[in-house]
Legacy VTK file of the C-alpha trace (Angstrom):
# vtk DataFile Version 3.0
C-alpha trace
ASCII
DATASET POLYDATA
POINTS 253 float
5.743 -10.875 13.956
6.084 -14.573 13.182
7.856 -16.648 10.561
5.872 -19.336 8.774
6.010 -21.777 5.918
2.952 -20.678 3.939
1.233 -22.547 1.141
0.340 -20.740 -2.092
-3.413 -20.873 -2.621
-3.702 -18.725 -5.740
-1.352 -16.627 -7.879
-2.543 -14.872 -11.006
-2.163 -11.712 -13.089
-4.755 -9.002 -12.414
-3.344 -6.298 -14.725
-0.361 -5.653 -16.977
2.620 -6.996 -15.021
0.681 -7.005 -11.734
-0.145 -10.177 -9.826
-2.219 -11.080 -6.787
-1.070 -13.942 -4.601
-3.042 -15.558 -1.796
-1.127 -17.656 0.717
-2.475 -19.783 3.540
-0.737 -19.582 6.911
-0.631 -22.510 9.336
-2.326 -20.298 11.942
-4.253 -17.031 11.978
-2.412 -13.795 12.787
-3.662 -10.292 13.525
-2.982 -7.808 10.741
-3.528 -4.050 10.701
-4.223 -2.159 7.494
-0.934 -0.811 6.161
1.309 -3.537 7.572
3.402 -5.672 5.250
4.952 -9.108 4.902
8.342 -10.387 3.785
8.173 -13.435 1.558
10.735 -15.706 -0.099
10.857 -15.892 -3.884
10.905 -19.682 -4.032
14.237 -19.582 -5.892
17.589 -19.981 -4.072
19.198 -17.681 -6.639
17.213 -14.822 -5.066
17.789 -15.333 -1.364
16.452 -12.079 0.065
12.785 -12.003 0.928
10.646 -9.360 -0.796
8.402 -6.921 1.131
4.798 -6.365 0.006
1.893 -4.515 1.553
-0.879 -6.786 2.788
-4.053 -6.203 0.806
-6.521 -8.552 2.494
-6.785 -11.019 5.360
-9.496 -13.672 5.479
-8.920 -16.113 8.303
-5.603 -17.818 7.630
-5.537 -16.554 4.030
-3.418 -13.490 3.235
-3.545 -11.732 -0.135
-0.925 -9.318 -1.419
-0.231 -7.847 -4.840
3.063 -7.232 -6.566
4.427 -5.803 -9.786
7.023 -7.572 -11.935
10.230 -5.583 -11.440
13.103 -8.055 -11.620
14.242 -11.622 -11.103
12.703 -11.980 -7.650
9.203 -10.971 -8.666
9.474 -13.033 -11.851
10.124 -16.045 -9.616
7.113 -15.160 -7.478
4.908 -14.936 -10.574
5.844 -18.545 -11.391
4.715 -19.911 -8.016
1.857 -22.393 -8.298
-0.934 -23.450 -5.973
0.503 -25.833 -3.399
4.028 -24.368 -3.467
5.469 -23.459 -0.072
7.145 -20.109 0.651
8.763 -18.730 3.779
6.973 -15.628 5.071
7.463 -13.227 7.973
4.232 -11.473 8.984
3.032 -8.944 10.063
5.730 -6.287 9.835
5.784 -2.527 10.362
3.216 -0.118 11.746
-0.061 0.274 9.915
-2.575 3.101 9.628
-4.178 4.233 12.897
-7.424 6.048 12.175
-8.738 8.113 15.106
-12.412 7.759 15.974
-12.871 11.441 15.125
-11.966 10.761 11.467
-15.404 10.106 10.008
-14.568 11.326 6.479
-11.335 9.865 5.121
-9.727 10.800 1.811
-7.774 7.904 0.265
-5.132 8.956 -2.269
-3.302 6.120 -4.007
-1.145 5.632 -7.056
0.010 2.469 -8.807
0.930 -0.401 -6.493
0.388 1.971 -3.566
-3.333 1.266 -3.745
-3.000 -2.250 -2.284
-2.333 -1.457 1.405
-4.953 1.309 1.235
-7.619 -1.215 0.259
-6.852 -3.196 3.409
-7.686 -0.116 5.478
-11.000 0.774 3.878
-12.166 -2.852 3.937
-11.405 -3.377 7.624
-11.880 -0.048 9.417
-15.639 0.333 9.299
-17.954 3.213 10.103
-16.162 5.803 7.953
-16.951 7.578 4.698
-14.039 6.839 2.364
-13.514 9.145 -0.603
-11.015 7.267 -2.756
-8.847 8.787 -5.487
-6.957 6.047 -7.299
-4.501 6.614 -10.137
-3.016 4.316 -12.781
-0.686 4.753 -15.760
-3.421 3.545 -18.098
-6.301 1.099 -18.428
-3.909 -1.857 -18.862
-2.631 -1.246 -15.328
-6.000 -0.655 -13.668
-7.074 -3.233 -11.119
-9.283 -3.774 -8.059
-11.693 -1.054 -9.159
-14.732 -3.093 -8.105
-13.172 -3.688 -4.684
-12.530 0.011 -4.112
-15.970 0.935 -5.386
-17.751 -1.448 -3.029
-15.736 -0.289 -0.001
-15.730 3.465 -0.722
-18.417 6.087 -0.178
-17.202 7.668 -3.402
-14.557 6.541 -5.896
-12.652 8.611 -8.463
-10.446 6.770 -10.970
-7.765 8.658 -12.907
-5.138 7.658 -15.466
-2.106 9.384 -16.939
-3.382 8.857 -20.488
-7.118 9.252 -19.884
-7.834 5.724 -21.107
-10.094 5.180 -18.089
-11.562 7.749 -15.740
-10.241 11.306 -15.694
-6.976 12.263 -17.402
-5.112 13.601 -14.395
-3.349 12.275 -11.310
-4.711 11.139 -7.953
-3.349 14.145 -6.026
-4.905 16.667 -8.415
-8.228 14.798 -8.387
-8.305 14.831 -4.586
-7.371 18.508 -4.333
-10.158 19.480 -6.724
-12.635 17.819 -4.340
-11.010 18.663 -1.024
-13.022 21.777 -0.214
-16.277 20.026 -1.062
-15.504 16.817 0.846
-13.690 18.422 3.796
-12.097 15.190 5.027
-11.077 14.704 8.641
-8.060 12.641 7.597
-6.023 11.838 4.484
-4.293 8.490 3.984
-2.000 7.944 1.029
0.445 5.516 -0.545
2.189 5.711 -3.876
5.467 6.531 -5.596
7.708 9.140 -3.919
6.960 11.753 -6.580
3.245 11.495 -5.788
3.778 11.842 -2.039
6.099 14.824 -2.547
3.459 16.513 -4.691
0.779 15.826 -2.082
2.883 17.294 0.720
3.826 20.364 -1.330
0.242 21.042 -2.401
-1.180 20.658 1.100
1.358 23.189 2.367
0.870 25.582 -0.562
-2.904 25.574 -0.182
-2.814 25.863 3.589
-4.660 22.566 4.086
-4.059 21.460 7.673
-5.985 18.171 7.511
-3.942 15.397 9.177
-2.286 13.181 6.573
-0.773 9.719 7.021
1.444 8.295 4.283
2.867 4.830 3.704
6.362 5.046 2.216
7.666 2.764 -0.495
11.365 1.974 0.047
13.777 -0.808 -0.811
14.182 -3.108 2.174
16.734 -5.755 3.003
15.740 -7.434 6.252
12.302 -5.912 6.951
12.946 -5.778 10.711
15.109 -2.658 11.079
18.522 -4.304 11.296
20.128 -3.639 7.895
19.307 0.110 7.634
18.723 -0.117 3.863
15.364 1.653 4.125
16.378 4.627 6.309
14.574 7.888 5.580
15.137 11.407 6.888
12.731 12.972 9.337
11.972 16.680 9.527
13.706 16.976 12.901
16.989 15.864 11.353
17.044 12.281 12.616
16.741 9.024 10.712
13.819 6.599 10.716
13.664 3.014 9.496
10.749 2.646 7.109
10.321 -1.060 7.852
10.468 -0.750 11.646
9.341 2.818 12.465
6.937 2.944 9.517
6.026 2.345 6.805
3.214 4.710 7.894
4.232 8.202 9.015
2.635 11.583 9.494
3.411 13.392 6.234
4.899 16.333 8.147
7.338 14.110 10.067
9.334 12.812 7.097
11.363 14.321 4.265
9.933 13.308 0.932
LINES 1 254
253 0 1 2 3 4 5 6 7 8 9 10 11 12 13 14 15 16 17 18 19 20 21 22 23 24 25 26 27 28 29 30 31 32 33 34 35 36 37 38 39 40 41 42 43 44 45 46 47 48 49 50 51 52 53 54 55 56 57 58 59 60 61 62 63 64 65 66 67 68 69 70 71 72 73 74 75 76 77 78 79 80 81 82 83 84 85 86 87 88 89 90 91 92 93 94 95 96 97 98 99 100 101 102 103 104 105 106 107 108 109 110 111 112 113 114 115 116 117 118 119 120 121 122 123 124 125 126 127 128 129 130 131 132 133 134 135 136 137 138 139 140 141 142 143 144 145 146 147 148 149 150 151 152 153 154 155 156 157 158 159 160 161 162 163 164 165 166 167 168 169 170 171 172 173 174 175 176 177 178 179 180 181 182 183 184 185 186 187 188 189 190 191 192 193 194 195 196 197 198 199 200 201 202 203 204 205 206 207 208 209 210 211 212 213 214 215 216 217 218 219 220 221 222 223 224 225 226 227 228 229 230 231 232 233 234 235 236 237 238 239 240 241 242 243 244 245 246 247 248 249 250 251 252
């Protein structure tokens, strides 16, 4: 983990209310798929840094995506090439894929797809079966990227405007017996992760499953305890420090 003054290289909308920003660091850092960064908004009225999953690393260039949610992300969307932002990177624990996991099911929803793309683009030698869900065609993005990096890609939307009219969990479960993955990795809204956990248990699917949790964070380094989640053994875990990636059976969703 290091703190840098990074220079904005590119910042543009890629879907309805969703932006991709590429920043250039003064030096190269090692990043694992599933880790995140904390970045300033560029506006002193919004002092807290915002956490975002890292989507891609190319040398000193780091790309992440974000959705407009409030004043902080509105400020980020106004950043221009050449602007300088304070960033802390990399943070958290990413996805660790065992060598035995040759077939990997990737289940993502909404902005949860971004850290998953970093995994399938960097961890080579696996067959990735990706199931990616969006609210509708206006919110769909990075489809070409997922298609080029996946062995097979299934796109779904809530309204059926693109791909199948269903959700990512249901699409994966309909294929699970045929694909027989060695590992499942997932990131998305809490309701999606709860449904995935419940369905795996109900169907008796024992395939290992790693999930990246989406939580509000204050400091990003485990000090403020804003992002605490409950574990199944009754203790607390800090999503930013102990996660954001957990075994799905180790956390309460």
